[in-house]
C-alpha positions as CSV (number, residue, x, y, z in Angstrom):
1,L,0.0,0.0,0.0
2,T,2.7,2.5,0.9
3,D,4.4,1.8,-2.5
4,L,1.5,3.4,-4.4
5,P,1.8,6.9,-5.7
6,G,0.5,9.6,-3.3
7,E,-2.3,10.7,-5.7
8,L,-3.6,7.1,-5.8
9,L,-3.4,6.8,-2.0
10,E,-5.4,10.0,-1.7
11,L,-8.1,8.7,-4.1
12,I,-8.3,5.5,-2.1
13,L,-8.5,7.4,1.2
14,C,-11.1,9.8,-0.1
15,C,-13.5,7.0,-0.8
16,D,-16.8,7.6,0.8
17,V,-17.0,4.1,2.4
18,L,-14.1,5.1,4.8
19,G,-15.0,7.1,7.9
20,A,-13.0,9.5,10.0
21,V,-12.1,6.8,12.4
22,D,-10.7,4.7,9.5
23,I,-8.6,7.7,8.3
24,G,-7.3,8.3,11.8
25,R,-6.3,4.7,12.1
26,V,-4.6,4.6,8.7
27,S,-2.6,7.7,9.5
28,C,-1.3,6.1,12.6
29,T,0.2,3.1,10.8
30,C,3.3,4.7,9.3
31,R,5.0,8.0,8.3
32,R,4.0,7.7,4.6
33,L,0.3,7.3,5.3
34,R,0.4,10.0,8.0
35,E,1.8,12.4,5.3
36,V,-1.0,11.4,2.9
37,C,-3.5,12.1,5.6
38,Q,-2.1,15.4,6.7
39,P,-4.6,17.7,8.5
40,R,-4.5,20.4,5.8
41,G,-4.7,18.0,3.0
42,K,-7.2,16.6,0.5
43,V,-8.1,13.5,2.5
44,W,-9.5,15.4,5.6
45,R,-11.1,18.1,3.3
46,E,-12.9,15.4,1.5
47,R,-14.0,13.7,4.8
48,F,-15.4,17.1,5.9
49,R,-17.1,17.6,2.6
50,L,-18.7,14.2,2.6
51,R,-20.0,14.6,6.2
52,W,-21.1,18.2,6.0
53,P,-21.3,19.3,2.4
54,S,-23.3,22.5,3.1
55,L,-20.5,23.9,5.2
56,L,-17.9,24.2,2.5
57,K,-19.4,27.6,1.4
58,Y,-17.9,29.1,4.6
59,Y,-14.3,28.3,3.4
60,S,-12.1,29.8,0.8
61,H,-9.9,27.6,-1.4
62,T,-7.0,29.8,-0.6
63,D,-7.3,29.5,3.2
64,G,-4.8,27.3,4.9
65,V,-7.5,25.3,6.7
66,S,-6.6,22.4,9.0
67,W,-9.4,20.2,7.8
68,L,-8.8,17.7,10.6
69,E,-9.3,20.4,13.2
70,E,-12.4,21.7,11.5
71,Y,-13.7,18.2,11.3
72,K,-13.1,17.7,15.1
73,A,-14.6,21.1,15.9
74,R,-17.8,20.4,13.9
75,H,-18.1,17.0,15.3
76,D,-17.8,18.3,18.9
77,A,-20.2,21.1,18.1
78,G,-22.7,18.5,16.9
79,L,-22.4,16.5,20.1
80,E,-22.9,19.5,22.2
81,A,-25.9,20.7,20.1
82,Q,-27.4,17.2,20.5
83,K,-27.1,17.5,24.3
84,I,-28.7,20.9,24.3
85,V,-31.6,19.9,22.1
86,D,-32.1,16.8,24.2
87,S,-32.5,19.0,27.3
88,F,-35.1,21.3,25.6
89,S,-38.1,19.2,26.5
90,R,-37.2,19.4,30.2
91,R,-36.4,23.1,30.1
92,F,-38.9,24.6,27.7
93,F,-42.1,22.6,28.0
94,A,-42.8,24.0,31.4
95,E,-45.0,26.9,32.3
96,H,-42.1,29.3,32.3
97,V,-39.3,29.7,29.8
98,P,-36.1,30.8,31.5
99,C,-34.5,34.1,30.3
100,D,-31.1,32.4,30.1
101,G,-32.5,29.4,28.2
102,F,-30.2,29.8,25.2
103,S,-27.0,30.8,27.1
104,D,-25.5,27.3,26.7
105,I,-25.8,27.6,22.9
106,E,-24.0,30.9,22.9
107,A,-21.3,29.4,25.2
108,L,-20.5,26.6,22.8
109,G,-17.5,28.5,21.5
110,C,-17.9,27.2,18.0
111,P,-18.9,28.9,14.7
112,S,-22.6,29.5,14.7
113,H,-22.9,27.8,11.3
114,F,-21.8,24.6,13.0
115,F,-24.7,24.7,15.4
116,E,-27.1,25.8,12.7
117,D,-26.0,22.9,10.5
118,E,-26.5,20.4,13.3
119,L,-30.0,21.8,14.0
120,M,-30.9,21.3,10.3
121,C,-29.6,17.7,10.5
122,I,-31.7,17.1,13.6
123,L,-34.8,18.6,11.9
124,N,-34.2,16.6,8.7
125,T,-33.8,13.3,10.5
126,E,-36.7,13.9,12.9
127,G,-39.1,14.8,10.1
128,G,-38.1,12.0,7.8
């Protein structure tokens, strides 16, 4: 596998049947595969694009984006958003809506479009 040209390795690793965990494990096997799976490279950009295609509009092709870090940040934002949404029924279906009800969303510390995207994913899966 490591004897294959870099472009071919990238094509294989960008395959949509592989997940982020698979890419992480492959990159841990040797220096050659770690270099192909570099955080700012094509493999992690494609993983991000496959998972959250609507978010690419927020990035410029000239930006030196660490796609691995963006993937992690969006994934973590999604987990936090899920927790917040799961708590809504307990907090908001009472007689009184607290004034600070959305403060935990504001405190996430992630780009707002990550949270918006997760809410859209939740709405689309709940409705379908």
